[in-house]
KEZA-460989 format. One line per 4 residues: number of its first residue (from 1); their letters; for each residue x, z, y of N, C-alpha, C, O, CB. Coordinates in pm, 1 decimal. Each point is the difference from the previous one (the first is absolute). Glycine has a CB too. Example, Ala and Ser with C-alpha at 12.3 -4.5 7.8 and 13.67 -1.06 7.14 Angstrom:
! KEZA-460989
1> AS> 1319.0,780.0,-569.0,-89.0,0.0,119.0,90.0,0.0,120.0,103.6,66.5,-1.9,-292.8,58.1,-115.4 ~ 154.2,-196.6,222.3,82.0,6.0,119.0,-77.0,73.0,109.0,50.9,16.9,110.8,67.5,-231.4,-173.6
This chain:
! KEZA-460989
1> TMPE> -2147.9,1503.4,-1817.4,111.5,-59.9,73.3,107.4,104.5,23.5,-26.0,120.2,-4.1,-128.9,-284.5,114.9 ~ 275.1,116.9,-86.4,113.0,89.4,24.8,3.8,39.9,146.6,-33.6,-80.0,87.3,162.6,-26.6,-274.9 ~ -88.1,230.5,215.0,16.1,40.1,140.6,104.5,-87.7,68.8,89.7,-53.4,-65.4,-153.5,290.4,6.5 ~ 52.2,-251.4,188.0,93.4,-83.1,77.2,144.8,47.9,-11.1,92.4,-80.7,10.0,-278.7,31.0,147.1
5> SMPK> 207.2,181.7,-177.9,136.0,54.6,-6.0,69.9,-31.3,-132.4,122.0,13.6,-9.0,-195.8,168.3,162.5 ~ 0.1,-223.2,-255.5,58.8,-29.4,-130.6,65.2,-138.0,2.7,-55.4,-93.4,58.1,-117.1,238.8,-172.6 ~ 289.8,-159.1,52.3,60.4,-132.9,-6.2,-84.8,-91.6,-87.7,-60.1,44.9,-97.6,289.8,54.7,131.4 ~ -234.1,-225.8,0.6,-82.2,-94.9,-73.4,67.0,-46.5,-129.3,-68.1,-43.9,-92.7,-30.2,-28.9,309.4
9> TAPT> 230.2,82.1,-223.2,71.8,-39.9,-120.8,100.2,108.7,-37.1,46.6,75.0,85.7,-74.9,-320.2,-28.3 ~ 60.2,252.5,-184.7,100.9,95.4,-46.6,138.1,-50.6,40.2,20.5,-120.7,13.2,-167.3,191.7,-208.1 ~ 242.7,21.6,214.7,134.8,-45.2,33.6,58.7,-81.5,-114.8,-24.0,29.4,-117.1,56.3,172.2,264.5 ~ 43.4,-302.3,-113.1,67.4,-79.3,-103.3,125.2,72.6,-45.1,43.7,95.8,63.7,-133.8,-310.5,33.5
13> INEK> 147.1,169.1,-206.3,121.3,63.1,-53.5,112.4,-1.9,103.2,85.0,89.1,-0.6,-152.0,-158.4,-231.5 ~ 69.2,-30.9,321.3,105.3,-8.3,101.5,-21.4,100.9,112.2,94.9,35.6,69.9,-67.1,-277.3,-124.2 ~ -151.6,288.4,72.4,-28.3,95.8,106.5,9.7,143.7,-48.1,35.4,89.0,77.3,-182.3,-257.9,28.1 ~ 115.9,192.3,-231.5,-0.1,135.7,-53.8,142.6,41.9,-35.5,75.3,-77.2,-59.5,-310.1,45.0,-29.2
17> KFQI> 270.4,153.3,125.2,134.3,50.8,-28.1,-6.2,100.2,-114.2,-92.8,80.4,-8.4,161.4,-115.5,248.7 ~ 30.3,29.5,-327.6,3.5,83.8,-118.4,122.1,91.8,0.2,99.2,-26.7,67.9,-221.9,-151.4,-193.2 ~ 114.0,285.0,49.4,114.3,85.6,-30.3,39.9,-32.8,-143.4,-77.8,21.1,-93.0,3.9,166.7,255.0 ~ 194.8,-239.3,-179.5,43.4,-53.3,-128.9,124.6,74.4,-46.7,94.2,19.0,76.9,-191.1,-245.7,-20.5
21> VFVA> 97.1,269.0,-183.5,115.7,66.7,-59.7,42.9,-78.0,-123.2,-81.0,-27.5,-88.5,5.7,253.7,175.1 ~ 202.9,-261.6,-91.8,60.0,-64.8,-116.0,89.9,101.0,-69.8,79.6,67.7,65.2,-89.5,-296.6,45.7 ~ -2.0,239.6,-242.2,87.9,85.5,-79.9,74.2,-92.1,-95.5,-62.1,-72.4,-77.8,-92.8,277.2,95.3 ~ 287.5,-202.3,-11.8,79.0,-92.4,-81.4,130.6,66.2,-44.3,42.2,101.5,55.4,-143.3,-297.6,67.4
25> AEVA> 162.4,137.3,-221.8,126.6,51.7,-52.4,118.7,-36.7,87.8,106.2,61.4,-10.5,-202.0,-76.5,-217.3 ~ 78.9,-83.9,313.6,111.2,-42.8,85.8,-53.1,-62.1,127.9,-106.4,-61.8,2.1,250.5,23.8,-204.0 ~ -66.5,56.1,309.1,-34.4,-55.8,130.2,130.1,-46.6,65.6,90.5,80.1,23.3,-296.2,72.0,1.1 ~ 214.5,-281.2,4.9,118.5,-52.6,69.1,-3.9,46.2,145.7,-109.2,12.8,55.4,119.4,-216.0,-210.0
29> PWSQ> 100.4,227.9,217.1,137.0,-15.9,-48.5,57.5,125.0,-66.7,118.2,1.9,-34.5,-87.5,-166.6,214.7 ~ -111.3,268.0,-198.6,51.7,126.3,-52.6,30.6,-5.1,-148.9,100.0,56.3,-44.6,-229.0,58.8,220.0 ~ 44.5,-181.6,-252.4,25.2,-14.9,-143.4,-58.1,-133.5,-43.3,-114.3,-32.8,32.0,110.4,284.9,-71.5 ~ 84.1,-328.8,-33.8,-48.7,-131.8,-39.3,68.3,-47.5,-127.2,122.7,-5.7,-8.3,-168.7,-47.7,247.9
33> TGGL> -36.1,19.4,-338.7,52.2,-63.3,-120.9,-71.6,-131.8,-27.2,46.3,-80.3,-81.0,10.8,306.2,-12.2 ~ -169.0,-248.4,160.0,-76.4,-122.4,-22.8,-90.5,-32.2,115.9,18.9,47.9,111.8,-9.9,-4.3,-353.4 ~ -109.7,-127.4,212.1,-89.7,-48.3,104.0,-95.4,102.8,56.1,-44.2,-12.8,114.1,62.1,-201.4,-222.2 ~ -50.8,316.6,30.1,-92.3,102.9,48.7,50.6,62.2,129.7,-77.5,20.2,93.5,7.2,26.5,-329.4
37> ASVM> 198.2,-16.5,242.0,56.9,62.9,119.6,-16.8,-88.4,122.9,-27.1,49.7,109.3,191.9,69.9,-253.8 ~ -148.8,-250.3,126.7,-17.0,-92.9,112.0,-143.9,-1.8,48.5,-25.3,-4.0,120.4,212.2,-135.0,-209.2 ~ -281.4,141.9,-4.9,-141.8,3.3,36.8,-31.3,130.6,72.8,-72.9,-0.6,99.2,13.9,-145.3,-297.7 ~ 112.9,257.0,150.6,-25.9,130.0,61.9,70.9,14.9,134.2,-26.5,94.9,73.7,-1.2,1.9,-301.2
41> DGLP> 115.7,-187.9,259.1,60.8,-5.0,132.3,-83.8,-87.7,92.5,-36.9,42.9,109.3,265.4,-7.8,-210.2 ~ -258.5,-156.8,58.5,-64.5,-98.0,87.1,-149.3,16.9,18.9,-48.9,-10.1,112.6,222.9,-140.3,-183.9 ~ -247.9,176.0,-35.9,-145.9,9.3,10.2,-45.7,115.1,90.7,-85.3,-21.5,86.1,70.8,-76.3,-315.4 ~ 68.4,218.6,212.8,-41.9,107.8,90.8,30.1,-30.3,147.6,-79.5,34.1,87.6,118.1,125.7,-275.0
45> VALA> 74.4,-222.8,214.5,35.7,-34.0,138.2,-100.7,-100.4,56.8,-42.1,12.3,115.0,287.1,30.1,-164.9 ~ -283.3,-141.6,-30.6,-96.6,-100.3,45.3,-136.5,64.7,25.7,-66.1,-32.3,98.7,189.4,-146.0,-228.7 ~ -165.3,268.2,42.9,-128.9,67.1,19.5,2.9,90.1,123.1,-98.2,7.2,73.9,58.4,-15.2,-321.3 ~ 151.2,76.2,269.7,12.7,84.8,119.4,-2.5,-84.8,126.7,-58.7,39.9,100.6,191.5,127.8,-233.1
49> AAGH> -69.9,-283.5,127.8,-0.4,-89.5,115.8,-141.3,-49.2,31.2,-30.3,-34.5,114.3,264.7,-35.8,-170.1 ~ -320.4,67.2,-45.7,-139.1,-40.0,19.6,-86.6,116.7,48.4,-120.5,-16.1,19.8,150.2,-157.0,-197.9 ~ 31.3,290.0,197.1,-71.9,114.2,56.5,-43.0,106.8,-97.9,-62.8,98.0,40.1,-12.1,-253.0,126.6 ~ 107.1,138.9,-294.8,-36.9,100.9,-99.0,103.3,113.1,0.0,115.1,-20.6,38.6,-230.0,-155.9,-179.9
53> RVMT> 73.8,294.1,98.4,93.1,111.7,-16.6,48.6,-4.9,-144.2,-80.5,5.0,-93.0,-35.9,139.5,271.3 ~ 248.2,-154.3,-197.3,55.4,-25.8,-132.6,110.0,100.5,-33.9,79.8,38.8,85.2,-135.0,-282.2,-59.3 ~ 56.9,284.3,-153.4,101.5,91.5,-51.4,44.6,-49.6,-137.0,-80.4,-51.0,-78.0,-18.5,247.0,206.8 ~ 228.3,-180.4,-157.2,49.1,-22.8,-135.4,54.5,132.0,-52.5,53.9,80.7,75.6,1.2,-325.0,-26.5
57> IAPR> -69.9,265.3,-179.9,53.6,118.6,-65.7,82.1,-47.7,-118.1,-47.4,-78.8,-81.8,-148.6,224.9,154.7 ~ 319.2,-98.3,-82.0,90.1,-41.9,-107.0,95.4,114.6,-33.4,16.7,92.0,80.1,-32.9,-334.2,-6.0 ~ 78.3,237.2,-190.7,100.0,101.8,-32.3,120.2,-8.8,94.0,33.5,-107.1,50.5,-107.6,101.1,-290.2 ~ 136.1,117.5,261.5,123.9,5.1,79.5,116.1,-0.6,-99.3,29.3,101.0,-63.9,-140.5,28.4,258.1
61> YDQY> 175.7,-243.4,-205.6,107.7,-16.6,-96.7,136.9,38.0,54.9,94.4,19.6,-76.5,-228.0,-199.1,-26.0 ~ 145.0,190.0,234.3,130.7,19.3,62.5,-18.3,77.4,130.3,-112.0,34.6,37.4,201.0,-248.7,-141.5 ~ 20.6,240.5,171.7,-3.5,63.3,132.1,-21.0,-109.7,104.3,97.1,-58.3,48.2,56.1,249.3,-123.8 ~ -276.8,-219.4,110.4,-28.8,-105.7,96.2,29.6,51.2,140.2,-53.7,101.9,43.4,-123.2,-200.8,-195.2
65> EDGW> 262.7,26.7,221.0,46.6,41.3,132.3,-114.1,20.1,99.2,5.0,91.2,82.5,205.8,-213.6,-127.2 ~ -312.7,38.6,37.4,-107.3,8.3,98.4,-120.0,82.0,-46.3,-98.5,10.8,73.2,173.3,-230.1,8.7 ~ -68.9,276.8,-200.8,-109.9,83.7,-47.3,26.4,146.7,30.8,101.0,55.2,-43.7,-148.7,-221.2,-137.3 ~ -41.0,229.0,255.1,20.5,141.3,34.8,-82.4,88.1,-91.9,-109.5,-36.1,-43.1,154.4,-25.2,282.9
69> DTSF> 10.1,176.4,-268.0,-65.0,96.9,-87.9,-117.3,62.9,75.1,18.4,57.7,107.1,200.1,-10.9,-230.2 ~ -337.4,-57.9,67.6,-118.5,57.0,64.3,-7.5,151.8,-19.1,-80.5,66.8,64.9,-38.5,-284.4,-101.3 ~ 202.2,271.8,-51.9,0.3,142.4,-36.5,-126.1,41.3,-75.2,-22.2,118.9,-22.8,163.0,-74.8,222.8 ~ -222.9,-140.2,-238.4,-118.5,30.8,-79.4,38.0,-8.0,-147.9,55.2,-100.3,-45.3,-211.3,10.5,226.8
73> RCPV> 126.4,195.3,-255.5,26.8,5.5,-143.6,-131.4,21.8,-72.6,-87.5,72.3,47.5,321.1,18.5,-9.7 ~ -246.1,-153.6,-152.0,-123.3,8.6,-77.6,34.9,36.5,-143.8,81.0,-68.4,-62.4,-195.5,-102.0,211.8 ~ 54.8,277.5,-203.5,27.6,35.9,-139.3,-64.3,-100.1,-95.8,-112.0,-45.8,22.6,125.5,287.9,43.3 ~ 58.1,-275.1,-172.3,-52.1,-86.9,-104.9,32.0,62.0,-134.9,94.6,77.7,-13.1,-67.3,-283.2,158.8
77> DQAG> -105.9,170.9,-244.5,21.7,48.5,-135.1,47.4,-116.8,-85.6,-67.6,-102.5,-9.1,-109.3,283.6,36.0 ~ 292.7,-165.4,-89.1,53.1,-104.0,-88.3,1.9,53.7,-141.7,92.8,70.7,-39.3,47.9,-169.6,225.1 ~ -242.3,65.7,-261.4,-10.1,43.6,-139.8,19.8,151.0,-12.5,72.4,47.2,-87.7,11.2,-271.9,13.7 ~ -148.3,299.1,162.3,6.9,144.7,-5.9,116.1,61.5,76.1,10.8,122.4,7.3,-119.5,-142.1,-223.4
81> TPSE> 195.0,-62.1,272.4,113.4,49.3,76.8,-29.3,-17.7,148.7,-19.0,-112.6,45.9,179.3,56.6,-234.6 ~ -164.2,165.8,264.5,-27.0,-14.4,143.9,118.1,-65.5,72.0,116.2,23.9,-32.7,-264.7,179.2,23.7 ~ 116.0,-284.3,105.6,99.7,-70.5,79.8,-60.6,-23.2,137.5,-113.9,39.7,25.0,218.3,-152.0,-230.0 ~ -30.6,49.2,293.3,-57.2,-33.9,129.5,56.6,-132.6,48.8,112.4,-37.9,-32.6,-141.7,281.8,86.3
85> VGFF> -51.9,-313.1,25.4,42.8,-124.9,60.8,2.6,17.6,150.8,-74.0,80.6,56.5,-21.7,-215.3,-247.9 ~ 182.0,58.0,254.7,9.8,-1.5,145.6,-38.0,-137.1,51.9,-6.2,-96.9,-75.7,186.2,272.0,70.4 ~ -205.4,-182.4,134.3,-44.3,-125.8,59.5,87.6,-33.5,120.1,26.3,84.6,85.5,-262.8,-43.2,-164.0 ~ 280.7,-165.8,82.9,79.3,-52.3,110.4,-81.1,-110.3,66.9,-83.9,-63.5,-63.8,304.5,120.6,-52.2
89> HTYK> -195.3,-79.8,244.9,-84.2,-92.1,76.5,84.4,-80.5,97.9,99.1,48.6,54.5,-293.6,108.8,-77.0 ~ 152.5,-281.1,42.9,51.1,-81.2,109.6,-114.0,-89.7,47.2,-95.2,-24.9,-74.0,335.0,30.1,-17.1 ~ -229.6,-52.5,212.4,-102.0,-86.2,58.9,69.3,-124.1,52.5,76.5,6.7,96.2,-225.1,190.6,-35.1 ~ 121.6,-311.4,-124.7,64.8,-126.3,37.6,-104.0,-110.3,7.8,-86.7,-9.9,-86.8,302.0,82.4,-22.1
93> SKVD> -207.6,-154.6,211.2,-89.4,-115.7,16.1,-146.9,39.1,-13.8,-78.8,-71.0,-62.5,260.1,-76.0,-26.4 ~ -216.6,260.6,148.0,-136.9,52.6,0.4,-50.8,40.6,-137.8,-120.9,8.1,-21.3,79.1,-150.9,217.0 ~ 133.2,168.6,-289.8,-37.2,41.9,-135.0,64.0,135.0,-29.8,120.3,18.0,19.2,-141.0,-259.0,-94.8 ~ -60.8,336.5,28.3,52.9,128.1,-47.2,59.0,-21.7,-138.4,-66.3,-53.4,-88.9,-103.8,185.9,224.6
97> RVFV> 294.6,-91.0,-153.6,67.0,-10.4,-129.8,25.3,141.7,-48.4,71.8,76.1,64.9,37.4,-300.6,-7.2 ~ -167.5,260.3,-171.2,14.8,133.1,-57.5,75.4,-13.8,-131.9,-29.9,-87.1,-81.7,-184.8,170.1,192.5 ~ 313.2,4.8,-129.6,80.0,0.5,-122.1,-13.9,135.4,-67.0,19.1,103.8,63.3,143.9,-270.8,33.7 ~ -196.4,165.4,-225.2,-20.1,121.5,-77.4,130.4,33.6,-69.8,54.6,-81.6,-74.3,-301.2,31.8,41.7
101> DHPL> 295.9,169.4,56.5,129.0,42.6,-53.4,-21.7,102.8,-111.3,-67.0,101.3,19.9,178.0,-145.2,203.8 ~ -53.8,16.6,-340.0,-6.6,91.4,-113.7,138.6,6.8,-62.4,68.1,-102.1,-9.3,-314.0,49.3,-33.1 ~ 288.2,169.0,0.0,138.6,14.6,-47.7,32.4,-74.5,-130.2,117.6,-11.5,-34.6,-120.5,230.7,145.2 ~ -96.1,-269.6,-183.1,31.5,-70.0,-125.7,62.3,-133.5,20.0,31.1,-68.8,-97.2,-215.1,185.4,-4.0
């Protein structure tokens, strides 16, 4: 038998909270050419409203007014040529939005 302190049933999907990361080419309203950007705007917000911790990661295509420079730089290798990427961040509607900045 199970000890009295053990729960009798496993938590349901509605009770369990997850840490979710979406990586996409576009996220509305910062960059949008099609439906993907709309999904990457609405779905993370809905999941965060349900209590999950949510982050999106997308390229930084422009100077986004609400994205602040984290000052974190990461070296990358592009076909043998060293380069570095930077990361910008904003927090909206309980969702962390991260933008990867590369000079290309």
